[in-house]
Biotite code that builds the C-alpha atoms (Angstrom):
import biotite.structure as struc

atoms = struc.array([
    struc.Atom([-37.129, 12.823, 20.717], chain_id="A", res_id=1, res_name="UNK", atom_name="CA", element="C"),
    struc.Atom([-39.185, 13.491, 23.895], chain_id="A", res_id=2, res_name="UNK", atom_name="CA", element="C"),
    struc.Atom([-38.572, 16.855, 25.525], chain_id="A", res_id=3, res_name="UNK", atom_name="CA", element="C"),
    struc.Atom([-36.948, 17.028, 28.937], chain_id="A", res_id=4, res_name="UNK", atom_name="CA", element="C"),
    struc.Atom([-39.016, 18.322, 31.918], chain_id="A", res_id=5, res_name="UNK", atom_name="CA", element="C"),
    struc.Atom([-37.136, 21.632, 31.811], chain_id="A", res_id=6, res_name="UNK", atom_name="CA", element="C"),
    struc.Atom([-37.896, 22.036, 28.108], chain_id="A", res_id=7, res_name="UNK", atom_name="CA", element="C"),
    struc.Atom([-41.602, 21.265, 28.680], chain_id="A", res_id=8, res_name="UNK", atom_name="CA", element="C"),
    struc.Atom([-41.726, 23.903, 31.401], chain_id="A", res_id=9, res_name="UNK", atom_name="CA", element="C"),
    struc.Atom([-40.379, 26.680, 29.162], chain_id="A", res_id=10, res_name="UNK", atom_name="CA", element="C"),
    struc.Atom([-42.904, 28.975, 27.495], chain_id="A", res_id=11, res_name="UNK", atom_name="CA", element="C"),
    struc.Atom([-43.383, 28.260, 23.748], chain_id="A", res_id=12, res_name="UNK", atom_name="CA", element="C"),
    struc.Atom([-41.942, 31.695, 22.890], chain_id="A", res_id=13, res_name="UNK", atom_name="CA", element="C"),
    struc.Atom([-38.727, 30.900, 24.770], chain_id="A", res_id=14, res_name="UNK", atom_name="CA", element="C"),
    struc.Atom([-38.334, 27.591, 22.964], chain_id="A", res_id=15, res_name="UNK", atom_name="CA", element="C"),
    struc.Atom([-38.926, 29.281, 19.602], chain_id="A", res_id=16, res_name="UNK", atom_name="CA", element="C"),
    struc.Atom([-36.359, 31.933, 20.447], chain_id="A", res_id=17, res_name="UNK", atom_name="CA", element="C"),
    struc.Atom([-33.775, 29.297, 21.360], chain_id="A", res_id=18, res_name="UNK", atom_name="CA", element="C"),
    struc.Atom([-34.473, 27.393, 18.147], chain_id="A", res_id=19, res_name="UNK", atom_name="CA", element="C"),
    struc.Atom([-34.017, 30.586, 16.122], chain_id="A", res_id=20, res_name="UNK", atom_name="CA", element="C"),
    struc.Atom([-30.782, 31.262, 17.966], chain_id="A", res_id=21, res_name="UNK", atom_name="CA", element="C"),
    struc.Atom([-29.428, 27.799, 17.153], chain_id="A", res_id=22, res_name="UNK", atom_name="CA", element="C"),
    struc.Atom([-30.450, 28.189, 13.509], chain_id="A", res_id=23, res_name="UNK", atom_name="CA", element="C"),
    struc.Atom([-28.755, 31.585, 13.281], chain_id="A", res_id=24, res_name="UNK", atom_name="CA", element="C"),
    struc.Atom([-25.573, 30.238, 14.850], chain_id="A", res_id=25, res_name="UNK", atom_name="CA", element="C"),
    struc.Atom([-25.514, 27.338, 12.392], chain_id="A", res_id=26, res_name="UNK", atom_name="CA", element="C"),
    struc.Atom([-26.114, 29.700, 9.455], chain_id="A", res_id=27, res_name="UNK", atom_name="CA", element="C"),
    struc.Atom([-23.211, 31.892, 10.579], chain_id="A", res_id=28, res_name="UNK", atom_name="CA", element="C"),
    struc.Atom([-20.897, 28.868, 10.870], chain_id="A", res_id=29, res_name="UNK", atom_name="CA", element="C"),
    struc.Atom([-21.829, 27.572, 7.424], chain_id="A", res_id=30, res_name="UNK", atom_name="CA", element="C"),
    struc.Atom([-21.210, 31.031, 5.950], chain_id="A", res_id=31, res_name="UNK", atom_name="CA", element="C"),
    struc.Atom([-17.830, 31.216, 7.690], chain_id="A", res_id=32, res_name="UNK", atom_name="CA", element="C"),
    struc.Atom([-16.881, 27.765, 6.403], chain_id="A", res_id=33, res_name="UNK", atom_name="CA", element="C"),
    struc.Atom([-17.781, 28.661, 2.834], chain_id="A", res_id=34, res_name="UNK", atom_name="CA", element="C"),
    struc.Atom([-15.840, 31.931, 2.915], chain_id="A", res_id=35, res_name="UNK", atom_name="CA", element="C"),
    struc.Atom([-12.805, 30.421, 4.649], chain_id="A", res_id=36, res_name="UNK", atom_name="CA", element="C"),
    struc.Atom([-12.696, 27.786, 1.910], chain_id="A", res_id=37, res_name="UNK", atom_name="CA", element="C"),
    struc.Atom([-13.090, 30.294, -0.902], chain_id="A", res_id=38, res_name="UNK", atom_name="CA", element="C"),
    struc.Atom([-10.969, 33.195, 0.314], chain_id="A", res_id=39, res_name="UNK", atom_name="CA", element="C"),
    struc.Atom([-8.849, 31.788, 3.136], chain_id="A", res_id=40, res_name="UNK", atom_name="CA", element="C"),
    struc.Atom([-8.980, 32.656, 6.801], chain_id="A", res_id=41, res_name="UNK", atom_name="CA", element="C"),
    struc.Atom([-7.002, 35.894, 6.500], chain_id="A", res_id=42, res_name="UNK", atom_name="CA", element="C"),
    struc.Atom([-9.020, 36.966, 3.459], chain_id="A", res_id=43, res_name="UNK", atom_name="CA", element="C"),
    struc.Atom([-12.373, 36.693, 5.241], chain_id="A", res_id=44, res_name="UNK", atom_name="CA", element="C"),
    struc.Atom([-13.708, 39.408, 7.521], chain_id="A", res_id=45, res_name="UNK", atom_name="CA", element="C"),
    struc.Atom([-16.418, 39.326, 10.160], chain_id="A", res_id=46, res_name="UNK", atom_name="CA", element="C"),
    struc.Atom([-18.554, 41.636, 8.017], chain_id="A", res_id=47, res_name="UNK", atom_name="CA", element="C"),
    struc.Atom([-18.209, 39.258, 5.065], chain_id="A", res_id=48, res_name="UNK", atom_name="CA", element="C"),
    struc.Atom([-19.447, 36.345, 7.170], chain_id="A", res_id=49, res_name="UNK", atom_name="CA", element="C"),
    struc.Atom([-22.405, 38.280, 8.547], chain_id="A", res_id=50, res_name="UNK", atom_name="CA", element="C"),
    struc.Atom([-23.421, 39.449, 5.076], chain_id="A", res_id=51, res_name="UNK", atom_name="CA", element="C"),
    struc.Atom([-23.131, 35.947, 3.607], chain_id="A", res_id=52, res_name="UNK", atom_name="CA", element="C"),
    struc.Atom([-25.325, 34.600, 6.434], chain_id="A", res_id=53, res_name="UNK", atom_name="CA", element="C"),
    struc.Atom([-27.900, 37.379, 6.015], chain_id="A", res_id=54, res_name="UNK", atom_name="CA", element="C"),
    struc.Atom([-27.258, 38.649, 9.552], chain_id="A", res_id=55, res_name="UNK", atom_name="CA", element="C"),
    struc.Atom([-25.914, 41.799, 11.142], chain_id="A", res_id=56, res_name="UNK", atom_name="CA", element="C"),
    struc.Atom([-22.414, 42.060, 12.568], chain_id="A", res_id=57, res_name="UNK", atom_name="CA", element="C"),
    struc.Atom([-24.038, 42.628, 15.965], chain_id="A", res_id=58, res_name="UNK", atom_name="CA", element="C"),
    struc.Atom([-25.878, 39.319, 15.651], chain_id="A", res_id=59, res_name="UNK", atom_name="CA", element="C"),
    struc.Atom([-22.612, 37.585, 14.800], chain_id="A", res_id=60, res_name="UNK", atom_name="CA", element="C"),
    struc.Atom([-20.936, 39.034, 17.894], chain_id="A", res_id=61, res_name="UNK", atom_name="CA", element="C"),
    struc.Atom([-23.879, 37.892, 19.985], chain_id="A", res_id=62, res_name="UNK", atom_name="CA", element="C"),
    struc.Atom([-22.991, 34.295, 19.086], chain_id="A", res_id=63, res_name="UNK", atom_name="CA", element="C"),
    struc.Atom([-19.197, 34.491, 18.700], chain_id="A", res_id=64, res_name="UNK", atom_name="CA", element="C"),
    struc.Atom([-16.590, 36.797, 20.235], chain_id="A", res_id=65, res_name="UNK", atom_name="CA", element="C"),
    struc.Atom([-14.489, 36.882, 17.040], chain_id="A", res_id=66, res_name="UNK", atom_name="CA", element="C"),
    struc.Atom([-13.627, 35.139, 13.779], chain_id="A", res_id=67, res_name="UNK", atom_name="CA", element="C"),
    struc.Atom([-11.166, 32.784, 15.487], chain_id="A", res_id=68, res_name="UNK", atom_name="CA", element="C"),
    struc.Atom([-13.938, 31.447, 17.751], chain_id="A", res_id=69, res_name="UNK", atom_name="CA", element="C"),
    struc.Atom([-15.918, 30.577, 14.633], chain_id="A", res_id=70, res_name="UNK", atom_name="CA", element="C"),
    struc.Atom([-12.974, 28.674, 13.168], chain_id="A", res_id=71, res_name="UNK", atom_name="CA", element="C"),
    struc.Atom([-12.500, 26.728, 16.408], chain_id="A", res_id=72, res_name="UNK", atom_name="CA", element="C"),
    struc.Atom([-16.211, 25.857, 16.497], chain_id="A", res_id=73, res_name="UNK", atom_name="CA", element="C"),
    struc.Atom([-15.977, 24.559, 12.919], chain_id="A", res_id=74, res_name="UNK", atom_name="CA", element="C"),
    struc.Atom([-12.967, 22.408, 13.812], chain_id="A", res_id=75, res_name="UNK", atom_name="CA", element="C"),
    struc.Atom([-14.873, 20.994, 16.802], chain_id="A", res_id=76, res_name="UNK", atom_name="CA", element="C"),
    struc.Atom([-17.849, 20.145, 14.564], chain_id="A", res_id=77, res_name="UNK", atom_name="CA", element="C"),
    struc.Atom([-15.473, 18.419, 12.158], chain_id="A", res_id=78, res_name="UNK", atom_name="CA", element="C"),
    struc.Atom([-13.945, 16.458, 15.041], chain_id="A", res_id=79, res_name="UNK", atom_name="CA", element="C"),
    struc.Atom([-17.364, 15.386, 16.305], chain_id="A", res_id=80, res_name="UNK", atom_name="CA", element="C"),
    struc.Atom([-18.258, 14.056, 12.854], chain_id="A", res_id=81, res_name="UNK", atom_name="CA", element="C"),
    struc.Atom([-14.937, 12.198, 12.614], chain_id="A", res_id=82, res_name="UNK", atom_name="CA", element="C"),
    struc.Atom([-15.512, 10.561, 15.992], chain_id="A", res_id=83, res_name="UNK", atom_name="CA", element="C"),
    struc.Atom([-19.059, 9.554, 15.033], chain_id="A", res_id=84, res_name="UNK", atom_name="CA", element="C"),
    struc.Atom([-17.753, 7.725, 11.950], chain_id="A", res_id=85, res_name="UNK", atom_name="CA", element="C"),
    struc.Atom([-16.126, 4.931, 13.949], chain_id="A", res_id=86, res_name="UNK", atom_name="CA", element="C"),
    struc.Atom([-17.246, 1.733, 12.182], chain_id="A", res_id=87, res_name="UNK", atom_name="CA", element="C"),
    struc.Atom([-18.745, -1.333, 13.802], chain_id="A", res_id=88, res_name="UNK", atom_name="CA", element="C"),
    struc.Atom([-17.544, -4.809, 12.764], chain_id="A", res_id=89, res_name="UNK", atom_name="CA", element="C"),
    struc.Atom([-20.675, -5.157, 10.616], chain_id="A", res_id=90, res_name="UNK", atom_name="CA", element="C"),
    struc.Atom([-19.950, -1.854, 8.866], chain_id="A", res_id=91, res_name="UNK", atom_name="CA", element="C"),
    struc.Atom([-16.389, -2.939, 8.147], chain_id="A", res_id=92, res_name="UNK", atom_name="CA", element="C"),
    struc.Atom([-17.591, -6.321, 6.866], chain_id="A", res_id=93, res_name="UNK", atom_name="CA", element="C"),
    struc.Atom([-19.835, -4.549, 4.373], chain_id="A", res_id=94, res_name="UNK", atom_name="CA", element="C"),
    struc.Atom([-17.073, -2.126, 3.440], chain_id="A", res_id=95, res_name="UNK", atom_name="CA", element="C"),
    struc.Atom([-14.536, -4.854, 2.643], chain_id="A", res_id=96, res_name="UNK", atom_name="CA", element="C"),
    struc.Atom([-16.917, -7.146, 0.796], chain_id="A", res_id=97, res_name="UNK", atom_name="CA", element="C"),
    struc.Atom([-15.218, -9.912, -1.188], chain_id="A", res_id=98, res_name="UNK", atom_name="CA", element="C"),
    struc.Atom([-12.446, -7.752, -2.662], chain_id="A", res_id=99, res_name="UNK", atom_name="CA", element="C"),
    struc.Atom([-10.326, -5.828, -0.133], chain_id="A", res_id=100, res_name="UNK", atom_name="CA", element="C"),
    struc.Atom([-8.161, -4.246, -2.836], chain_id="A", res_id=101, res_name="UNK", atom_name="CA", element="C"),
    struc.Atom([-11.233, -2.831, -4.598], chain_id="A", res_id=102, res_name="UNK", atom_name="CA", element="C"),
    struc.Atom([-12.546, -1.592, -1.225], chain_id="A", res_id=103, res_name="UNK", atom_name="CA", element="C"),
    struc.Atom([-9.283, 0.274, -0.533], chain_id="A", res_id=104, res_name="UNK", atom_name="CA", element="C"),
    struc.Atom([-9.377, 1.795, -4.039], chain_id="A", res_id=105, res_name="UNK", atom_name="CA", element="C"),
    struc.Atom([-12.995, 2.970, -3.546], chain_id="A", res_id=106, res_name="UNK", atom_name="CA", element="C"),
    struc.Atom([-12.146, 4.409, -0.134], chain_id="A", res_id=107, res_name="UNK", atom_name="CA", element="C"),
    struc.Atom([-9.228, 6.500, -1.443], chain_id="A", res_id=108, res_name="UNK", atom_name="CA", element="C"),
    struc.Atom([-11.124, 7.636, -4.510], chain_id="A", res_id=109, res_name="UNK", atom_name="CA", element="C"),
    struc.Atom([-14.237, 8.606, -2.556], chain_id="A", res_id=110, res_name="UNK", atom_name="CA", element="C"),
    struc.Atom([-12.259, 10.650, -0.049], chain_id="A", res_id=111, res_name="UNK", atom_name="CA", element="C"),
    struc.Atom([-10.267, 12.440, -2.748], chain_id="A", res_id=112, res_name="UNK", atom_name="CA", element="C"),
    struc.Atom([-13.327, 13.226, -4.870], chain_id="A", res_id=113, res_name="UNK", atom_name="CA", element="C"),
    struc.Atom([-15.185, 14.590, -1.855], chain_id="A", res_id=114, res_name="UNK", atom_name="CA", element="C"),
    struc.Atom([-12.353, 16.990, -1.065], chain_id="A", res_id=115, res_name="UNK", atom_name="CA", element="C"),
    struc.Atom([-11.843, 17.974, -4.711], chain_id="A", res_id=116, res_name="UNK", atom_name="CA", element="C"),
    struc.Atom([-15.494, 18.744, -5.418], chain_id="A", res_id=117, res_name="UNK", atom_name="CA", element="C"),
    struc.Atom([-16.140, 20.516, -2.129], chain_id="A", res_id=118, res_name="UNK", atom_name="CA", element="C"),
    struc.Atom([-12.846, 21.452, -0.479], chain_id="A", res_id=119, res_name="UNK", atom_name="CA", element="C"),
    struc.Atom([-13.300, 21.361, 3.276], chain_id="A", res_id=120, res_name="UNK", atom_name="CA", element="C"),
    struc.Atom([-11.568, 23.313, 5.988], chain_id="A", res_id=121, res_name="UNK", atom_name="CA", element="C"),
    struc.Atom([-8.667, 20.897, 5.643], chain_id="A", res_id=122, res_name="UNK", atom_name="CA", element="C"),
    struc.Atom([-6.239, 23.199, 3.821], chain_id="A", res_id=123, res_name="UNK", atom_name="CA", element="C"),
    struc.Atom([-7.289, 26.237, 5.890], chain_id="A", res_id=124, res_name="UNK", atom_name="CA", element="C"),
    struc.Atom([-6.739, 24.433, 9.187], chain_id="A", res_id=125, res_name="UNK", atom_name="CA", element="C"),
    struc.Atom([-3.511, 22.842, 8.006], chain_id="A", res_id=126, res_name="UNK", atom_name="CA", element="C"),
    struc.Atom([-2.144, 26.256, 7.104], chain_id="A", res_id=127, res_name="UNK", atom_name="CA", element="C"),
    struc.Atom([-2.977, 27.676, 10.535], chain_id="A", res_id=128, res_name="UNK", atom_name="CA", element="C"),
    struc.Atom([-1.964, 24.693, 12.675], chain_id="A", res_id=129, res_name="UNK", atom_name="CA", element="C"),
    struc.Atom([1.676, 25.809, 12.908], chain_id="A", res_id=130, res_name="UNK", atom_name="CA", element="C"),
    struc.Atom([0.679, 29.351, 13.834], chain_id="A", res_id=131, res_name="UNK", atom_name="CA", element="C"),
    struc.Atom([-2.023, 28.804, 16.447], chain_id="A", res_id=132, res_name="UNK", atom_name="CA", element="C"),
    struc.Atom([-1.558, 26.328, 19.316], chain_id="A", res_id=133, res_name="UNK", atom_name="CA", element="C"),
    struc.Atom([-5.302, 25.914, 19.880], chain_id="A", res_id=134, res_name="UNK", atom_name="CA", element="C"),
    struc.Atom([-5.990, 25.218, 16.212], chain_id="A", res_id=135, res_name="UNK", atom_name="CA", element="C"),
    struc.Atom([-3.208, 22.624, 16.254], chain_id="A", res_id=136, res_name="UNK", atom_name="CA", element="C"),
    struc.Atom([-4.515, 20.986, 19.439], chain_id="A", res_id=137, res_name="UNK", atom_name="CA", element="C"),
    struc.Atom([-8.042, 20.658, 18.082], chain_id="A", res_id=138, res_name="UNK", atom_name="CA", element="C"),
    struc.Atom([-6.845, 19.398, 14.708], chain_id="A", res_id=139, res_name="UNK", atom_name="CA", element="C"),
    struc.Atom([-4.738, 16.776, 16.489], chain_id="A", res_id=140, res_name="UNK", atom_name="CA", element="C"),
    struc.Atom([-7.965, 15.459, 18.058], chain_id="A", res_id=141, res_name="UNK", atom_name="CA", element="C"),
    struc.Atom([-9.289, 14.827, 14.535], chain_id="A", res_id=142, res_name="UNK", atom_name="CA", element="C"),
    struc.Atom([-6.052, 13.137, 13.518], chain_id="A", res_id=143, res_name="UNK", atom_name="CA", element="C"),
    struc.Atom([-6.122, 10.898, 16.584], chain_id="A", res_id=144, res_name="UNK", atom_name="CA", element="C"),
    struc.Atom([-9.711, 9.865, 15.830], chain_id="A", res_id=145, res_name="UNK", atom_name="CA", element="C"),
    struc.Atom([-8.842, 9.088, 12.206], chain_id="A", res_id=146, res_name="UNK", atom_name="CA", element="C"),
    struc.Atom([-5.802, 7.034, 13.206], chain_id="A", res_id=147, res_name="UNK", atom_name="CA", element="C"),
    struc.Atom([-7.828, 5.118, 15.802], chain_id="A", res_id=148, res_name="UNK", atom_name="CA", element="C"),
    struc.Atom([-10.486, 4.371, 13.162], chain_id="A", res_id=149, res_name="UNK", atom_name="CA", element="C"),
    struc.Atom([-7.832, 3.052, 10.773], chain_id="A", res_id=150, res_name="UNK", atom_name="CA", element="C"),
    struc.Atom([-6.363, 0.911, 13.558], chain_id="A", res_id=151, res_name="UNK", atom_name="CA", element="C"),
    struc.Atom([-9.800, -0.595, 14.214], chain_id="A", res_id=152, res_name="UNK", atom_name="CA", element="C"),
    struc.Atom([-10.129, -1.382, 10.520], chain_id="A", res_id=153, res_name="UNK", atom_name="CA", element="C"),
    struc.Atom([-6.721, -3.073, 10.316], chain_id="A", res_id=154, res_name="UNK", atom_name="CA", element="C"),
    struc.Atom([-7.399, -5.223, 13.383], chain_id="A", res_id=155, res_name="UNK", atom_name="CA", element="C"),
    struc.Atom([-10.710, -6.265, 11.874], chain_id="A", res_id=156, res_name="UNK", atom_name="CA", element="C"),
    struc.Atom([-8.931, -7.234, 8.653], chain_id="A", res_id=157, res_name="UNK", atom_name="CA", element="C"),
    struc.Atom([-6.498, -9.329, 10.687], chain_id="A", res_id=158, res_name="UNK", atom_name="CA", element="C"),
    struc.Atom([-9.369, -11.121, 12.432], chain_id="A", res_id=159, res_name="UNK", atom_name="CA", element="C"),
    struc.Atom([-10.878, -11.835, 9.022], chain_id="A", res_id=160, res_name="UNK", atom_name="CA", element="C"),
    struc.Atom([-7.569, -13.280, 7.802], chain_id="A", res_id=161, res_name="UNK", atom_name="CA", element="C"),
    struc.Atom([-7.289, -10.645, 5.071], chain_id="A", res_id=162, res_name="UNK", atom_name="CA", element="C"),
    struc.Atom([-4.478, -8.560, 6.499], chain_id="A", res_id=163, res_name="UNK", atom_name="CA", element="C"),
    struc.Atom([-1.000, -9.602, 7.526], chain_id="A", res_id=164, res_name="UNK", atom_name="CA", element="C"),
    struc.Atom([-0.816, -11.162, 10.974], chain_id="A", res_id=165, res_name="UNK", atom_name="CA", element="C"),
    struc.Atom([2.489, -9.396, 11.736], chain_id="A", res_id=166, res_name="UNK", atom_name="CA", element="C"),
    struc.Atom([0.988, -5.971, 11.007], chain_id="A", res_id=167, res_name="UNK", atom_name="CA", element="C"),
    struc.Atom([1.353, -3.443, 13.826], chain_id="A", res_id=168, res_name="UNK", atom_name="CA", element="C"),
    struc.Atom([-2.109, -1.898, 13.518], chain_id="A", res_id=169, res_name="UNK", atom_name="CA", element="C"),
    struc.Atom([-1.404, 1.291, 15.489], chain_id="A", res_id=170, res_name="UNK", atom_name="CA", element="C"),
    struc.Atom([1.948, 2.116, 13.854], chain_id="A", res_id=171, res_name="UNK", atom_name="CA", element="C"),
    struc.Atom([0.634, 1.295, 10.379], chain_id="A", res_id=172, res_name="UNK", atom_name="CA", element="C"),
    struc.Atom([-2.478, 3.408, 10.951], chain_id="A", res_id=173, res_name="UNK", atom_name="CA", element="C"),
    struc.Atom([-0.266, 6.352, 11.923], chain_id="A", res_id=174, res_name="UNK", atom_name="CA", element="C"),
    struc.Atom([1.930, 5.985, 8.825], chain_id="A", res_id=175, res_name="UNK", atom_name="CA", element="C"),
    struc.Atom([-0.940, 5.490, 6.380], chain_id="A", res_id=176, res_name="UNK", atom_name="CA", element="C"),
    struc.Atom([-2.955, 8.362, 7.804], chain_id="A", res_id=177, res_name="UNK", atom_name="CA", element="C"),
    struc.Atom([-0.043, 10.739, 7.290], chain_id="A", res_id=178, res_name="UNK", atom_name="CA", element="C"),
    struc.Atom([0.749, 9.329, 3.846], chain_id="A", res_id=179, res_name="UNK", atom_name="CA", element="C"),
    struc.Atom([-2.837, 10.033, 2.778], chain_id="A", res_id=180, res_name="UNK", atom_name="CA", element="C"),
    struc.Atom([-2.682, 13.440, 4.476], chain_id="A", res_id=181, res_name="UNK", atom_name="CA", element="C"),
    struc.Atom([0.419, 14.484, 2.554], chain_id="A", res_id=182, res_name="UNK", atom_name="CA", element="C"),
    struc.Atom([-0.752, 13.075, -0.789], chain_id="A", res_id=183, res_name="UNK", atom_name="CA", element="C"),
    struc.Atom([-4.160, 14.749, -0.479], chain_id="A", res_id=184, res_name="UNK", atom_name="CA", element="C"),
    struc.Atom([-2.562, 18.069, 0.441], chain_id="A", res_id=185, res_name="UNK", atom_name="CA", element="C"),
    struc.Atom([-0.236, 18.009, -2.555], chain_id="A", res_id=186, res_name="UNK", atom_name="CA", element="C"),
    struc.Atom([-2.928, 16.895, -4.989], chain_id="A", res_id=187, res_name="UNK", atom_name="CA", element="C"),
    struc.Atom([-5.396, 19.540, -3.840], chain_id="A", res_id=188, res_name="UNK", atom_name="CA", element="C"),
    struc.Atom([-2.872, 22.381, -3.659], chain_id="A", res_id=189, res_name="UNK", atom_name="CA", element="C"),
    struc.Atom([-1.309, 21.627, -7.044], chain_id="A", res_id=190, res_name="UNK", atom_name="CA", element="C"),
    struc.Atom([-4.704, 21.180, -8.655], chain_id="A", res_id=191, res_name="UNK", atom_name="CA", element="C"),
    struc.Atom([-5.891, 24.510, -7.313], chain_id="A", res_id=192, res_name="UNK", atom_name="CA", element="C"),
    struc.Atom([-2.753, 26.319, -8.478], chain_id="A", res_id=193, res_name="UNK", atom_name="CA", element="C"),
    struc.Atom([-1.866, 24.768, -11.802], chain_id="A", res_id=194, res_name="UNK", atom_name="CA", element="C"),
    struc.Atom([-3.901, 21.658, -12.532], chain_id="A", res_id=195, res_name="UNK", atom_name="CA", element="C"),
    struc.Atom([-0.656, 19.656, -12.744], chain_id="A", res_id=196, res_name="UNK", atom_name="CA", element="C"),
    struc.Atom([-1.403, 16.699, -10.509], chain_id="A", res_id=197, res_name="UNK", atom_name="CA", element="C"),
    struc.Atom([-2.275, 13.381, -12.100], chain_id="A", res_id=198, res_name="UNK", atom_name="CA", element="C"),
    struc.Atom([-4.646, 12.187, -9.389], chain_id="A", res_id=199, res_name="UNK", atom_name="CA", element="C"),
    struc.Atom([-5.420, 8.841, -11.028], chain_id="A", res_id=200, res_name="UNK", atom_name="CA", element="C"),
    struc.Atom([-1.770, 7.768, -11.091], chain_id="A", res_id=201, res_name="UNK", atom_name="CA", element="C"),
    struc.Atom([-1.133, 8.933, -7.545], chain_id="A", res_id=202, res_name="UNK", atom_name="CA", element="C"),
    struc.Atom([-4.234, 7.257, -6.152], chain_id="A", res_id=203, res_name="UNK", atom_name="CA", element="C"),
    struc.Atom([-3.502, 3.980, -7.939], chain_id="A", res_id=204, res_name="UNK", atom_name="CA", element="C"),
    struc.Atom([0.072, 4.039, -6.607], chain_id="A", res_id=205, res_name="UNK", atom_name="CA", element="C"),
    struc.Atom([-1.313, 4.557, -3.113], chain_id="A", res_id=206, res_name="UNK", atom_name="CA", element="C"),
    struc.Atom([-3.675, 1.611, -3.570], chain_id="A", res_id=207, res_name="UNK", atom_name="CA", element="C"),
    struc.Atom([-0.757, -0.583, -4.630], chain_id="A", res_id=208, res_name="UNK", atom_name="CA", element="C"),
    struc.Atom([1.465, 0.582, -1.766], chain_id="A", res_id=209, res_name="UNK", atom_name="CA", element="C"),
    struc.Atom([-1.246, 0.113, 0.860], chain_id="A", res_id=210, res_name="UNK", atom_name="CA", element="C"),
    struc.Atom([-2.265, -3.309, -0.417], chain_id="A", res_id=211, res_name="UNK", atom_name="CA", element="C"),
    struc.Atom([1.324, -4.563, -0.386], chain_id="A", res_id=212, res_name="UNK", atom_name="CA", element="C"),
    struc.Atom([1.739, -3.202, 3.142], chain_id="A", res_id=213, res_name="UNK", atom_name="CA", element="C"),
    struc.Atom([-1.580, -4.389, 4.572], chain_id="A", res_id=214, res_name="UNK", atom_name="CA", element="C"),
    struc.Atom([-2.855, -7.448, 2.800], chain_id="A", res_id=215, res_name="UNK", atom_name="CA", element="C"),
    struc.Atom([-1.780, -11.042, 2.946], chain_id="A", res_id=216, res_name="UNK", atom_name="CA", element="C"),
    struc.Atom([-0.074, -12.183, -0.268], chain_id="A", res_id=217, res_name="UNK", atom_name="CA", element="C"),
    struc.Atom([-3.137, -13.864, -1.761], chain_id="A", res_id=218, res_name="UNK", atom_name="CA", element="C"),
    struc.Atom([-5.162, -10.644, -1.435], chain_id="A", res_id=219, res_name="UNK", atom_name="CA", element="C"),
    struc.Atom([-2.736, -8.237, -3.109], chain_id="A", res_id=220, res_name="UNK", atom_name="CA", element="C"),
    struc.Atom([-3.476, -9.169, -6.730], chain_id="A", res_id=221, res_name="UNK", atom_name="CA", element="C"),
    struc.Atom([-5.874, -7.229, -8.952], chain_id="A", res_id=222, res_name="UNK", atom_name="CA", element="C"),
])
């Protein structure tokens, strides 16, 4: 990407210093994310984050006023990624393919496996959302983006003649988002604590429920 006039006018040393600063900030955030996931927000200290990132505590405080600011920055990054994943009609066409039921099954399975293999900030943020108004507000931005993306997908399916014409895309997107949210939370929490959850049965039941809710009759069969 071409540099702006102001960037071209800066001395090379200044640009290198800014690049190092951005890299250090990113390294601190990734360290915080890893430790929050492993040990929880309350179980992670500023010194732990600095050590994991290979930086001093003073360097950490140069970039962030406290641990909470790091969490909020991570939530914002998560929200930016969620917003960027809005699909075009062509993307959704490729996603659905010739078998919408199989596409829905793949979508649920892929999302669950991603969270299971590399748990994200999801459980950490969910646990703090009822305690911290700013955490809740920023997480709601992610929820709104996810619901809007689902609504886009359902309207596309209606235009393709795959989904029920009487479907209220916005209301259904809200309900399905929260159904997935709750199921994922329970599966991940129970798996972490006792390994009790039968993910395959739950996911297949979700596929069946969603297909019966979303798809026209001829598209609900296996």
